[in-house]
N, C-alpha and C positions, 0 to 999 in steps of 0.2 A: 550512532544514529544517524547516516547520511543523511541530509535533504536538501535539496538544492533548488535556486530560482533562476530562472531565465526569462527574459521581455523576448518578443519576435514580433514581426510586420504580419499582416494575414498571410502574406505567402510564404512566411517560415523564414525572412529573414533575421539572423541573430543579433540584437541590437544592445543587449545587456547581458550581462551572468554573474551570478556572485562566484564566491573562489568555491565553493562546493561544485558549481555545476563542470569548473573547468577539470578539477579534480576527476569528477566523474568521467568526462570524457578523455583525460589525461594530454590535454593542450595547454598551452600558455593562452592568453588572452589574446595578441593580437592574431593569432588564427582561428579564434571563435568569431568576436566580433565583424560580422558583416559576411559570415558564413552562411550558406544554408543549410537547413535541417538536413537535406539529402547528404550535403558532404561527411556527416557523422554516425548520419544513421543508418544499421545494416538494411546491405541491398533487401533482401527477403521482408523486411517492415517498411519499406518506401512507402508501398502503394497502399497500405494502411494507415501509416502516418497524412498521407493526402486526402485519402478518403475523411480523414478525424477534421482537417483544415476546413474542408467544404462545407463540413454538416454543423460546423460553430454557429453561432448564433449570438448576436450584443445581447448582454445581461443575461443571458439563458445559466441553466446552472453549468457547475463546468463540466467537462467531457474527463472522462476517465480512460484511459490508452496503458498496454503495457509495449514495451519496444524495446530493440536492444542498438546502443551505442557502440562504432569500434572506435576502439582506441589506438594509437598511432602504431601501437605493435603488433596489431592485427586481432588482437583480443576483444571478443564483444562482450556486452557486460548489460542487462536487463534492468531495463528502472519502470517502474510505476509514477505516471503522469495524472495531475490532475490540470488540463488546459482550461483556461476561462479568457472568453473574448471582451475586449472592453473598446468603449467608444472615445471620442476627442481624447487625444487620435486613436486611430484604430488601431490597437495591439492586442497580441497576444501573451498570456502572462501563466507560464506554467512552474508548478509547484514537482518536484520529483522525489522516489523515494528508491533507495536499490539498497542489496547487501552486498558489501565486502567478506564476508565471514565463509562465503563457500556454499550455504545454503539457497536454494533458488527459490525464487520469489512464485508466488503461487501464479494459480492460471487468471488472467486478468478480468473473468467473467466472474470465476469464484471470490476475485476480491471485490467487485461489483455485487454481488449477492450479499458480500457477510456485511459492507456497509447500508444495504438496504434491510438487513437484520437488524443493527444497531438502528438505524431509524426506526424499525418499528416498534422496537423498546422505549425510544425515547417518548415516542406518539403516545403508546399505551400508557406510560407514567403521567402525560399531560394529562389525557381525558378520565385514566384510574385510578390514580394517586400508585406512589410507589407500592406498596401492602399489596396493591394486586397485580404489578407489573413486575414480580419478582422472579427468576429464573436463574438462580445463582451460577449452576452448571454452566447452562447455555450460554449465559453472559462472560462467564470467565473464559471459556472456550474460543467465543467470538472475540473477547479483546486483544486472547494473546494470537489467533490469527491473524489481523487488522494489524498487529504489531508486527508479526512477520513480514505481509504483506508489504509495508512501508517501512520497512529496515528499521524499524525500532528494538531498542531493549526494554524490557517491561519488568519488575519487579513487585512483589506483594504489593507495596504499597502507591503503586501505579495503577493496579489492575483492579483494588479496590475503592480507589478513587472512581475511576473509567466507569466502573460497573455501579458505582453507588451503594457497595454491601461493605458492611461492616468487616474493619481488617481481620477480628478474629474467624469469622466464617469465611475469608477468603481464604486463610492460610490452611483453613481445615480441608475445602473442597481441593485444592491444589494438593493436597497431602493426600487427599484420595484418588487426586486424576494421575498422581505420580507412581503409587501403587499400583495402580491398573495400568502401566505404562504408555500415558495416555502424553502426560508432561514430562519435564524434565527440568529439575531445578539447578544443575552442574555443579558450583561449589555453594552459591549461596542465593537463596529462594528472595530474599529482601532485594535482590539486584536484578537477577537473570532467572526469569521463567520461560521455557521454550516448548515446542512439543519435540516427541519423540518422532523417528520414522514412521511408527504405526498410527501415534496418535494423529500425524498430518495425511494420514490417508484416511483415518476414519470421518476427521471431521471436513473433507473435501468430498466424502461420498454425501455427508449428510447435505453440504451447501448445493451437491450437483443435482440431488434427487428432485429439485424445485424445477429445474427444467432436463433433463435428463444429457446431462457433459458426461462424456465417459471419463471417466478418470482409472489408472490403471495403478496396479501397485509397482 
């Protein structure tokens, strides 16, 4: 479940990074600290990163961004980022998620939409109560989608806890979705539930329908 953090100036100079960030970019600490984001960002993503820096507002909600980092061997790896701007002193704090297991990260706008769906369900629970906010199939699919977007691995217990659904009901729906070819549980559903290729295409079509983002097979 790779998750990394780094701190930089508002101009994108890296001031601090944890070991996971060093592993993400494939570089030692002395090559990272003091470097600019441009030096480790894929050339095609530098413009989007610069636009993000300009749009950041102090104490506002984090901005979500997907970008690629270039490792010393020339390979690129995509990561999803939460970037927050703090003041006193003026700093940017980034939390990054990525996937080392060969599965591509989903498009950034679809990750953002899945986060909005999760937030909408939380508000429904707060306003109407859990009983009137129950959508087990949608909640399970969105939970697994966010996990894949953020490079996490989720099992049955994780899904049940995140969706506020009884474990027995979670197991039932995961089994149904697996039989429909949407999810796969690998060797042990207790530890790893993820999408099949067909499943990820279907869910991304659902998320994309909110703003007509084209999604190909």
